N, C-alpha and C positions, 0 to 999 in steps of 0.2 A: 783757311781759318777765318772765322768771324770774330773780329776784334772790336771792342768798344772802349771808349774813354770814360773813366769814372772820375769826376772831380768832386769829391765829397769831403775832402779834408782827411781822408784816411791816410794819414802820415805823409802822403804826397799824391799827386796825380799819377795814376798808373794805367798802363795799357794791359789788358788781359783778355783772354778768350772766354767764352761762355762757361767753360768748365774749370777755369782757374779758381783757386780758393780766394775768398775775401777775408777781411780781418776777422769776421765773426765765425769763420771756420776754424780759427785758432782758439782752443779752449781757454787758455789763460786770459787772452785779450777779451774774449766774450764774457768771461766771469767778471772782469774788472768793469767793463762798460755797463753790463747789466746791474752790477752792484751799485755803481755810481748813479745811474739813472733812477733806479728804484729808491735808493736811499735819499737822493736829492728831492725827489717827488714826495717821498714820505715825510720828510722834514717840512718841506714847503707847504704841503696841503694838509698836514696833520692827519693823514689817512693811513690807517693800519693796513689797508689792503695792499698798499705799495710794499710794505715790509713782508706781508704774506706772499706776494708775488715773488719777491726776491728770495725768500726762504725756499719756495717751491722750485725756483730755477736752480738754486745752489744744491738742493738735495738731488734734483734730477741730473745735474751736470757733474756733481762731485761726490754725492753720497751724504748720508746723515752726519758722519764724523767730520767731513770737510765743512759742511754748513755750520755745524756747531763751533768748529775751530776758527772759522773765518769771520763770522758775523760780528763778534765783539771788536775785532781789529778794524773791520770795515766801518763800523759805526763810529769809532774813535777817529778814523781817518776823515770821513765825510763831515763829521761834526766840527773837527778842527779846520777843515777847508772852509766850511761855511762861516765859521767864527772869525777866522783870520783873513780870508780872501773874499768875503762877501758871497752873495748869491752868484754862483757860476751858471753858465748855460748848459743845457743838455737837450738831447732829442728824446722823443717818446721811446719807451722800451722796445717797441715793435719795429722801430726804424732800423734799416740795415746800413745806415751811414753814420759817421761821427762828425761832430762839430769841432771847432777850434779848441774849446775848453776840454772836451773829451780827449782830444789828441794830446793836449798838454799834460793832463793827469796821467794818461798812459805813459807818456814819455818820462815823466818824473819817477813813476814807479819803476819803469824799466831801468832808468839811470841808477836808482837806488839798488836794484838787484845786481847790476853790472859794475857798481862802484864807479860810475862815470861822473866825476865831480863837475866837469865843465857843463855837461848837459843839465845836471841837477841844479847847479847854480843859475844857469840861464833861465830855466823854466821857473824856478822860484821867483826870479825877478819879474817874470811875466805875470805871475799870480798875485804878488804883493809888492808894494813899492820897495825899492832898494834900501831906503832909509828906515824901514821898519824891521829892524833886525830881530826883535822879539817875535813878530809874526812869522818871519822866515824860519826861526829856530823851531817854533811849534810845528809848522808845516813840515819841515825837514824831519823832525822826529816822528810825526804821525805817518808820513809817507814811508819812512824807513821801516816803521813797525808793520804797516800793512804789506809792504814789499817782502819783508822777511817772513811774515806769516804765509803769504802766498807761496813763496819758495819752499818753505818747510813742508807745505802740503803738496809739493810737486808741481806747482804752477809757475814756471819760469816764463816771463814775457820775452818777446822778441827784442833784441837790442835796437835802439833807435839812434841813428847817426846824428851828430850835431847839426850838419847841413840840412837835414830834413826838418828839424825843429826850427831852424832859422827860416826856412822857406815857409813853413806854416805861419810863423809869427808875422813875416813880411807880407805874405800873400792873402792871409785870411784875417784881416783886421777885425771884422765884425762877425760875431757868431749870432745866428738868429736868436731872438728871444726864446726862452724855453717854451716848449709846447706842452700842453697838458697830456697826461698819460692816456 
């Protein structure tokens, strides 16, 4: 078997062979990362094309009803994240890797779906200062809303163990500055 090591921040460093699935082979994770990237770029650049790209991806991956159901919740989630945690980093939509911030938002959404309060609290503390309880409350609510919407639409994320999140935080201190779409 031909194995290779991928160290891209995808939840942790993994060994896999050429045919093993990647994070983007899992529909719920792909939908979240695509939504995060396109929405962040749309807000940052004020470019409606980013939102159109997102809409097209969501319709193609989940259908028209899914896209309609999820877009409002996603917009609230990303808007709250930008407002309470500042500009976060992200890779271009076409990139098949995820950065630290993308891992953190995936982990927090997963924690909300699985009611893993330890992971949720730890990730919230990575996104906003511990002493800013108002910001943490707003983020907790918006992440919970988006996680519930995804689950209601049949998109349950993979559970992310606490130790994996700790390793991402400890080993991936700096996320590269966001790259243009």
